[in-house]
N, C-alpha and C positions, 0 to 999 in steps of 0.2 A: 206578573206584570211582563207582557211581550214587549220585545224590544224596539222602541221608537227609529231606529239607522231603517229605514224603507228597504234599502237594498240587504242590509240583514235581515230583516223581518221575511222578505220574499225567499233569501234562500232557505232560512228553516222553512216556511210556510211549503214551499218547493218539496224539498227532501231532506232535510235535516244535517244539520250537520255535524261532521266527524270527529271533530275535537270541541267539546264545548268551552275551551276556554278562548276560543273566536267568539262567544256570545259576550257582547259590552257588558251587559248587568245579567249576573249568572245568578237565579234565584231559584226555587223549588218551582214555579210556574215555567217558567223557560226551558229550565230544564227536563220538567215532564211533558211539554210540548215538543222540545227538539227528540225526545226519545220518541215520543208518539210517531213524532214524524217519519224517523228512520225505520221505527217496527212495522209500517206500513207495508215494505220491501222489504221485509223480512231482513233487514241490516240489523241485525242483534247486539253490535258490537260497537261504543262508543267511548272516547278517550275524554276524560277531564284533567287533562295535563297528562302526567304519567301514570295516571289509574286509568284502569278497564273497565266499564262497567257492560256488563251481560245481561239481556233478557233472554227470558226463557221462550223460544218460540213456539211450547210443546207442542212440536211437528218436526221427524227427521230434516235437517238442512243439507243431504249431502253435497250442495255444489261449497257448502264452505270447508271441504274436510277433501280439496280433491290434491291427488299426488303434487300436479302443476302447481295449483297454490301454494302447496307447502314449501314446494322450493323456492319460490320467490321470497318467503320468510325467513328459508336456509340464509338468503343472500346476507340477510343483515349480520351475520356472524363474520362474515368474512369482506365485507365492505370497507373501505376506508371511511365512508360516510354512513354511519348506521342511523343516524339522526334524521338524514337528509333523504333516505331511502324510507324510513318508517313513516313519514309524512306523505311519501308518495302512495303506499300500501293503503286498504282499508284497516282501521283498528281489528284486530283477532288476539285472541289468545296466544296463539303464534310469536307474534310480534312481543308479548310480555315475555316470552321463554326464552325467545331468542336473547333480548335484551340483557337479561339476566344470567342467561349461559357468557356472553360477551363479556359482561363487566365482571364474573369469575373468573372469566379465561385472561384477561387483559390485569385485573388487579387483585387477584389472588385472595382477594375477600367473598368470604360465604355471604350468599345471596337467599333471597326467600320470596317466595309467591304466596300473597295472602289471598286467599278465597274463602270469600262470607256470603252470607244471605240465607233468607227465609228458608223453612223446609218446602220443597218441591223448586226450590229457584232455579236448579242448574248447575249447584257444587260438584258435583260426582262427573259430568261431562264436561265442565270447564278443569275440573284437576287430570281428567281422564286425556283432554287434549295438551294439556301442558304435561305431562308425562309422556305421551307418547311421542310430541314434538323433542323433548330431553333424550329420551332413550332411542332415538332414532340417529342421537350426532355419535353416541358411542360406542 
């Protein structure tokens, strides 16, 4: 079922929402519709609250892995307001990595990033992105 709220529907229909907790009625249909709208522009990352969903674009997307873009996610580690900055940045595996690193650094409690999916879904690439980001910190 698509959202009944006209403004929300127009956002979904136009370009999709980066965080699906903004959808009033999140169900299978609205989730899939939102993801399909994002995928049309190769926006392959989408949040559902603290969870990141990644869609395999089945092609290289070098524009998602530039040094300048990575530097903006590195700021999540040092900024005094990481959650506000996270909302301003597009969803990315680097955001998840940065928040996990920051939580570990601040609390000294071990963190985990769970990556799961079907065969060919892009788990290896997502793990590589996370590890690349974290090793650059050290």
